[in-house]
N, C-alpha and C positions, 0 to 999 in steps of 0.2 A: 740930550733927547727931545724936547719940546720946543727947544729954539731951530734945530732941523726941521721938526713939523710944520715949525711956522714960514719958514721958507718955502716960499711957493714953487722954487725948483726942485725941493728934495720930496717933494710929494706925492704919492703913489698916483698913479692914473685912475681916476674914478670912471667906473663903469657900472651902467644899469642896464639889469634884464630882470623878467619875471622870473620869480625863484621857481617856478617849476619847471620852466627850460632850463635854470641853471644846474638847479640840482637832478634834473632828469637825465641832461648831455652828459655830465659828469662820473654819474651811475652808469651811464651806460658804456664813455671810457672805460672806468673798474671793471664791467659785465667781461666786455671785448678783452682787456688784458689778463684777466683771468681764467677765460678759454679758451685762448690763444697761444698762452707764453706759462701756464701752470695746471690745469686740470685734465686738460685732453689730450691725447696723446694724436700723433701726424701718424698717417696710417700708412705713409712708405716706409720709414723706417720703423714705425712702434715706437715711438721714443717721448717722452715730455721734453723740455727742455734743459731742463735741472741734469737727467740724463745723460741728452746728450753732450752737455758739456764737461761733466765728469769725464765720459768717454774720451772725448776728445783732451781735455788737460793731462788725463792721463797717457795720452799719446805725445802728447808735446813733453813729457819727460821723461819717454822713450820706456815705459814700464810694460814690458812685451812681455808676453806669456813664458818665454823661455827665459829671461832676465832678473833681476833681481827684484826687490820688494822693495816698497819706500815707506815709510809712517804717512799715516791716515791722515794726520795734522796737516801734513806738506800739501797733498795732494788737494784737500777739503780747503785751505786757504790758498792757492791757487785759482782752483776754479772760484771763489768767490772775490778774488782780489781782481782776477783778468775777464771772467765772465760771469758771474752769477752773483750780483751785489747784494747778498741776502744772507742770512741767519747762518754761519760755518755749521752748527748744530741740525738745521733740516737739512744742510748738506750732506752732512755724513751720515746721517739717517737716511736720506736715499740712497749712500753709497753702500751704505750698510746690509740693506734689500736685497740690493744688486747680486751680495755675494751669497745671502742665506739660501742653502740648494734647497730648503723645507718650503720656503716664499718662492720662489723666481723657479720655474722649468729646467730653464738653461741657463745656469747664473754667467752676470754678464763679467763679473770682479772677482779676484782669486785672493781672497781674505786670508791673512794669517795673525792668528788671537783670537780672542773673544767674538766673536758678532754674534752670539744672541743664539737661541735653542728653540725649541719646538716646546717647551714650556713656557713662553713668553717673557723670558730670561731679555732686557736689553744687553745690547753690546757693550764692550770695556770702551773708556772714554779714547776718542781718537791718537791719544797722545802712546796710547799702549798697542796699538794694531798698526798693522801693516799691510798695503794691498799692490796687487797690478793686475793687468789685465786675463783672460780669459781669452782663448781661440775666438768661441762667441763673440765677444768683442771684437778680438781683429775681423773677424770677417765683416762686421757688419763697418769697419771702417775702414776695410780695401776698395783703395780706388781715390782716395780724398786727395793724394797728390798727383793726379793725373784729371783734373781738371773735372771729375765726375760730377758735382754739385757745386752749387753758389756758394758763395762766400760773403758776409757782410762785415758791418764794422760792430764791435763787441761797446756795450754800455756806455763807455768814456771815449769812443773813436781810436782808441791805440793800438788796438788790436783788431784782428780780421778772426771771424768763427763761422762755422759752417752751418749752412741754414738746415739743411737734413745731411744722414749720414746716408752712403752707399749702401747699405743691408746688402747681404748678400743672400741672407735667407728672409722668410715671411715674419719677422722679429713680432710684430704687433700681436698676432695670433699663436706664436712661439710661447712667449714667454706673457700673453696676457698684460692686460693695464687696468688699474680702475684709479677715478678722481672725480670729487664734486664741486661742479664750476657754478657759476650764478642761472639757475633757473633749467640746468642738464646736470647729466652727469654722464658716470660710464664705468662697464665694468664690464671684463673681457677675461675668461678663461685663459688657461692654458694649454694649449696643443703641440702634437708632435711633430717632429720635423720632416721627419720623414714620410710622415701621411699628408703634411702642408705641400711637400713639394713632388708627390704623386698629384693631388690633386692642381697644382700648378702645370702640370706639365699636360692634365688633361685639359685643362683650359687653356693651352698653348695649341693645340692639339684643335678640339674643340670650341670656339671660340663662343659660340652660342650655348653652351654647356650650360643647364638648368639647376639650382642649386642642387635639388635630389638627388642627380647624377652624381654631384661633387662629397653628398654623403656617402658614396661606396669606397669613397679615397679618404676620409674624414669622418668616422663614425663619429665623434663626439670631444670633449676635454682630455684632456691628460694632465692631471694635476700632479707637481711633484712628491704628494703625501699619498700618491696613489688612491687606495678605495675603489670602491666598487658604486658606478653608477646605474641607479635602478631607475630613470625615468624611460617611460614609452619612447617607443621608436618616433611616434605620429608626432608627440610632445617635441623632441630635438630638430625634427623637420622644421617644424613652424617656428621654431626659435632661431634656427640658421636661417630661413626663408624671410622673415621680419625686421629679427636684429635684435627683440627683446625676447624672453622668455627665460627658464629656469631650469634645473638641473639637480634633480635627487642626488645627494651621494652619502652613501653609508662606511662605516668605518669593514676593514676586511677582518673574521676571525674564520678560528676553526675550534673544535674541539680536540683538549687536551686527553688521553685516556691516563687514571691515575694507578689503574689495578684494583682490584678486588670492587668493582665496579663504579668506583667512584670517578669523577672528570672534571673538569674545569676548561672553561672559555679562556682563550686565549687570541685578543686583541693585537694583531701584527700593525695594520695600517688606518690614522685616523684621517676623517676629514680633512683638506685643506681649510687651512686658515683655522682651526678651533685648536686652544691651545690645551694641551695636554695637562697641564697642575687645574687650571680651571673646568677640565671634564671631570677630574677624578672628584674636588672636591663638588661637584655634583652629585656624582656615584656614591658618594661616602653622606651627604646630604640626602639622599634616597633610602639607602640602607636604616642611616637614624632614624627618619620621621616613616620606617617600613611600607612608604608607599610602592614598592616591590619588595614585597614581603619572601617570594621566593629565591632574592639574590641574599646571599650571607656577609661576603668581603670581598674587596675590592684593592689589587695591590701593583705596585706599579715596579717592574723586574726589568723598566728598559736602561740599555746602556748605549750603545750610538743607533740601534733600533730599539723600534717602540715596540714592550711588550707588557700588555696588560692585561692583568688576571682580574677572573671574576670567578667567586668560586656559590655555586648554589646551597640554597639551604638544605637540600634531602637530596639523595641519589636521582628519586624516581622525578625530579622536574624537568620537562621537557625543552633543550637547548634553544630552540624555535620558536617557545612560548617565552622562555627567559631574554632572550635577543629582542624578540617584536615589543618586548614591553620596552627594552633599553633604547629602541630605536627611536621609540614615541613620546619619553620622558628626557633624552640627554642627548646631548649632541653628537652621538654616534651617528646619526642621521639630521643632514641638515639640507637645506636648498643653496644652491649659488645662483646668483641671479643673472642674466646673460643682457646686458646693454652695448649694442656695439654702435654707440656715438664716439665717431673720432672725425679728425680733421681730414676731410678727402684729398684736397690740393696743399694741404698747411695752413690754410685758411678758413674754408667755410665747414663749418659743425655737422653733420649730419649722421642720421642710422643708418646705418648699414649693413644690406646682405652677407651672407659670408661669400658667396659670388662676387659684391661690388670689392670687397675688402682686398679680395684675394688679381680681380682687376685690377685694381689701384694699384698695389704691390709690382703686375707683369707689368703694365703701364710704364713706370718708374723707373724698371729693371732694365726696357728697353730704351728709355732715354740715358740713363747712366751708362749705357755699353755705347750708344752713338756719341757721347759725348767723351768719351777715354779714347775709340778710337781716333773724332777728329785733332784729340789733342797727340796719340800717339802718331799719327802722317804728320802733324808739324815739325814731332822732334824729328822723324826721319829724316821729311825734306830738309833739317836744317845738317844733319848730318850726311847726307847726300850732296849738300854743294860744298863743306867740309872736305868729303872725300875727291871728288870732282878735283878741289882745287892740290890735295897731298899728291893725286895721278898724275896732275899738270907738272908739277914739282920734280918728280923722279922721272917723267922724261923729257925734261929738258934741264937737269938737275947739276950742267956745269953753268948754266947761265944764270939759274936762282943763287949759286953759292958766290957767283961774281958781284951779282947785286947785293947780297948779303954782306960781303967781305968789302967792297970798295965803295958804295952807294953810303953818302951819310945819312939816308932817310930812306932806308930799304924796302919800308910797307908801301910809301905812294911810286914809289918806283916799280914794285911788282904789278901795282893796278896797273899802270900806265904803258906796261911793256904788253905787246902785242904777240901773244901766245902761238896766237895762227892755226895753223894746222894741228899741235898740239891739242888747242880745247876740239877740235871737228874730230879729231881720234880720238880722245876723252869721254867726247859725248856718243859717240856713232857706236860706243860698245854696248848699249842698253837702249830702250826704250825713250827713258825719263832723260831728260832736258831741263837743267838748272837755268832760273831764270839769267845768271850770270852769262852762260855758253851762250842763250839763244839772244841775248841782246847787245853783246860786245865780247871782242874777243879776250880783253883784259880781264884780270882777278877780283871776286868781289872785296870787301874790307874784312869780311868772314874768310874769306878764303886766306887773303894776304896773310892775318893773323894767325891764322892754324900753321900756315910755311914755318913761322917768321917762330912759335914756339913748338916745333918738332927738332926732337932730340938727335945728337950726331950719328944715335947706334939706329936709329930707325930708315939710315940711309943705304940698305942694302936689299938685293931682291927679291928676301924671303918676305921683307915688311911689305913692297912693293904688291906682291901674290895674295896677301892678307887683306891689302885693302883692296881689291877688287873682289876677290871673294866678300868681304862686308857689305861692297858697293849689290854684288849679285844678289845678297841674300837680302837686302833692305829693300829692294825695287822689287824684287819677288813678294815681300810684305806688304808691302807698299800697294801692290795692283790687289791683294787679298783683300787689305781694307776700302780700297774704294769699289769692288765688287760688293763688300757687305754692306757699305753706305748708299749705294743703288736700289738694295734688294731687301724690301720686308722681310719676305723668307728666310733669308740669310740671317738676319739678324734674330728674328725669334730661334731660328736653328740654334745660334750662340747661345741666347738666353737660356734654352732648353738645357744646352751642354754644362754651362755654367751653374744650372741648378742642378744638375745630374753631381756634378762634382763635389759640392754642396755636402749634398743626400750620402754620396758613399764617406764622405769625411766625419758628419754627425750624425748619419742613420744608425741600423740597428747594430754595426759595430764599432760605435762609440762607448763607450763605459757607461753613458746616461741615455743614449739613443732611444732604447729601449722602452714600447710604452708600459707606462705605471699603473693605469687606470682601467679595469675590465667593466664589462659590463655584463648586468644580469637582471631577471625580473623581478620585479620588486614583491612580489605573492602577497595575498590578502591576509593583511593582521586581522584576526579574529577578535572580536570583543571579547577577554576572559573574564568569566566571572570568579568574583572575588573567594567562593567559595572553594575554586579551584587550584588558587595558590596560598589559601591561608590555611596554615590548620584548624581545625574548628575545635575551641577549647572553650568552655566559660567561663564569664568574668560576670562582675557585678561593676555597673558603671554609674558613679558618685559625682553627683555636678554641686559646689556649695552656691548660696547668693550672691556672691560675690564675682561667680563665673568660672571656678578655677573646676575643671574637670578631671576624672583619672580611673584605671581600671581594675580592682581588685581581680584578684586572681580566684574564681571559682564561683559560686554562687553562695553566698555567706547571709547571714541573717538580715532580711532588710531593718530590721530592728534594733542593730546592734550599733552601741554608741561608736562614733568615729572621732578622730580627731578631725579639726580644722583651725582655721588662722582666727586669732585674736579678731573678734569682733564679727566672725563669719560661720555659717552653719549650713544647713544638709538643706537641699530645695529638692533634687531628683536623685532620685536612687532607685535601680530595678535590676532586674538581671538579664544578660544579653550572652551572646556569641563571639569567640573572635571573628568570624566571618561575616557579622551582620555591620550596614550601615545604620548613622545614626541622623537625624534630621532636626535640626538646631530652629527654629520659628521663630526672629526676633523682630522687635517693636518697630522696627521701620519696613515692617512687610518683606521680606528678605528670608528664604532660608538656604542653611548653609549646610553639608556635605561631611560628616569626618566617617575616617573607619574606625569601626571599634578595635583592629589588631593595630592602628597607629597611636592610640590611646597609652597616654606614659602611666607607669606603674605606678602600682598602689601604696608603696612603702614610704612616700614624701605626700607631699600635701595636693600631687598633680600639679598643673601646668596652667594659664589662663586658657579660656576659647579665646580669645582674642589674638593671641600669638598664632593659632591655630587657624584661624579664617579672618576675614576684613570685617569682624562685625567693627561698630564705630564705636567710639570712646561713647557715646550720647544716646546708643542705644541698649535694652537690655534684652534677655533673653524670655521668650513667654513661653517653649514649649522643646521641652526633649522628647523624641520619642524615637523607636525602631523602627526601620524603613521597613512596610510590608508590600512588596509587589502587588499593585492591584487594587488596593486600598485605597480609598475617597475619603478627604478630610475636610472639614469645614470650618472656614476660615474668616475672622469677622473684624470691624476694627471697632476704636471707642465709638467712634459716630454712626455707629448703628447698621453700615454694609458690609454684605458676606456673599459669599458663594463657594458651594461646590467645587475642590480640583482631585485629580486623581495623584498620586504620590510620585506616581512616574514621570510627571510631569515638572515635577518639583525638585528632583533631583540635580543636584550640582556638578560638574565637573573640578571646576577653579575655587581656588579659597574667596573668592569676589561673591560665591554664591548666587543665588538665581532671585530675580524680583519676583513675587508673587503677587501680593497685595500692594496696589497705587493707592496711596495716601496725599491727603492735602494738610498740612499745618492748622492747628493743633493736633489732629487726627494721631490714633499711634493704632498697630494692631495691638487686637485685645487676646485673642484665642485660635487656636487651631488643635482640632478633636478630630480623632476617628469616628466617621457615620457608620453610626448601626443604629436602626428604624426604618420609620417610615414617615417620623412628624420630627419639628422642628419646634423647642421650647426657647424663648426669649426672655431675659428679665432683664430693665431696666434701672436706672439709680433711682426712678420714682416708683421703686419697688412693684410694676405693673409689669404684669405675667401675659403674653401672648404663645398660643400655641397654634399653628398652621402646619399644613402638609408638607414633606422635604420637596417634591416633585414640584414645590413653585418658586425652587432656588435653580438660578441658572449653573450649569457645570461648565466652568472657564480655564484657562491655562493661566491667566494675567487679566488683572485689572481692576478696579474699584470694586466691583460688585453690586448689589442692587439691596435698597433698604427693605431691614429685616422687620423693625419695627417703629413706631412712630412716637419721638417724644416732644412735649413742649419746651421741656428744657431738659438738660443734663443728657446724659449720653446711654449707650451699654453696658451692662455690667457683666453678662452671663447668656450664655446660649450653650444649648448641647442637643443632642438628637436621640429618639428615643421609639419603642414601639407602641402605637397609643394601646393596643389592646392590655399590652402590661402596665399601663398606667405610668407617670410621672413619678421619679424617686430622687428623693434629696435627704440631708441629714437635718434635725432639730435643731434649736441649741444644745440640746442635751446630749446630744451625739445619738439620737437614734434614727434608726434608718426609717420612712415615712415613704406609702408611695398612694398617691392621689389617682385611682381610678377611674372617677367622674370629674372629666375634664372639658364637659359641656360649656360651661361658663367660660371659660379662658381660648376657647377655639375662636379663629375670627380666618379673614384674609391676613395674606403678607403685608408689610406696613402699614397694619390696624395701631391703635394707641393700648389693648388690652386692658386688663381688668388687675384690678389690687389682689397681690399677693396670697395664697391659704394662709389661711391661720396655723402657725407655726414652722411657717416658710424664716429661711437663716435670716437673722440681720445684717449680714455683710453680703448679701442677693448674690448668693454662688448656688449652682446646683449640686456641686461636690466638692 
């Protein structure tokens, strides 16, 4: 190998160019390849290259919708070997999706075997399944043999493949598409074929029709899994006009009476692209964590059709309230994004409106019509030339037999023979005159070959009459094609007739032609108070020093001995009710919210708070208290900064909590206490006490706060609020409650240094 590199003739040619340009050019090549040949569909047939090649390979294998099935491994192998040099697993996955009636509105592949299900299970291996085309796929391929589209070489130049399929219906919108390219993506929902064709017919009749007018025919997507669209009509119109937007899609449900006042909710259709198994897992998690307390159980009774059962906890639950909570907390309601980014002419990616996509399809159908008409005219001209020669042979049958019988080279002899008046007679019986008849009285090579190939049984009068009748019919058809090619109005009428025929075949009369997705108003989902959906029962909340929390049934004695893990002990214990919400203030300055009804029972040691919230491992619990609407809290850090915040502003809706006190290391959150009274008392680590009016503290929703007390060294130890007229209270080292009424010595301005604590003040520098 070294000898080869040392040979100057064997060394690769070295090139020099800036690294930035080299990388840029190569990445641009990759990006264009991804956009054009992998991720974005063609607006004309709505297919990506892999799907187009799958259907074409199935056509070459003669897998018609009425024929037999072939192994999927054979199909994917042919696609990979002949047209798509990528992994066979990716090709099989693409083919399997075209066969899934829950993923594709109008399946293009008829699968036999396990092709996956709505639960999210994968299809069986390609060696176990079989497939063939559906009538919808055949409609996309109709016209390939009639020069309807261009062909190109395959990847190795040994075969030819179509650039685009003729597409008898707007497949891009009928089946939708999704893909992620480089710097762009596409996501198009499926629609109803009958509605799409109605819009196309309207666009043919009124080429300048607006998108809003087209919505009279296409009210919105039509998903294969049904469901209910609750997006406002204005939003749908805006999405179709701009090519970007989204649709709110809900599951279809109904209340099923069980007798004696009992009932249950039955879900019969789930949103598009939602896996049923994961949806059930999410609902079961809500039941376990009691985030939806009015839901008691979920069951899957699905067979071929979807049937999910939701059982309420009590008969008095409002079904609308239950489903409102389910829509908010599960994928029973989803948003499907619309991004109609397509290759308009097979090359240029552009985000199109509904009208632009339909216009691109119609222009393509006109082009297909013209190409098929020209191809048919060429076939007619060839056949007319043959018929003209055969008629000449019948008019001069004896001379033709003589030439064939005695001449050593009958074909040249037939071409040299001057047929004279026979040619004039044959041509004068119709308006069409072939080139052979107009230029010479001899036969052309095509005509001579046809005469020589003629069977003896055809030499009868009846056959001559059939030839003349066929010639007359072809002449009439040719005249019609000429009129069609010369008149755009006739062309659009022909396109409209073809679309009506497709609608008749695949419209409402077809087994899957009727619309599945309906429309409704979402209605306003009111904020349901937790008291309205949770039985009100007394509990005792217990939280240990290590952060394990539980709820004991009933109001127990707060001085009762409880069991804790080894090395752990009690920290917070108080009476509450199941309808309460608990606030947890961490040393990281965040407030976390827990529903008392969702706490684990008191039979065990409980569960760590860190599993129920996103409290970091390095943070500890500062305070745990019951939320009371309208109450105010005093929050402060070890650095001596703090402020007042209303409890309604700190409630969090998610596990991550809400940041309230902003901190800068090494400061930590120190306290969170309900505000009572009109003054604030602070004590620092230097045992100096400062008392100042409460109104000197700002009321914020979030922030660092202001300085409470000035320190030369150390920081804040504790702070509290009280009523100045009642005096400041604390417990002395002996456990006795002491009240200091004369606080004039410690009164001052906020951020002052303060004075030394009174005699008998606790050694731990705490007020309580």
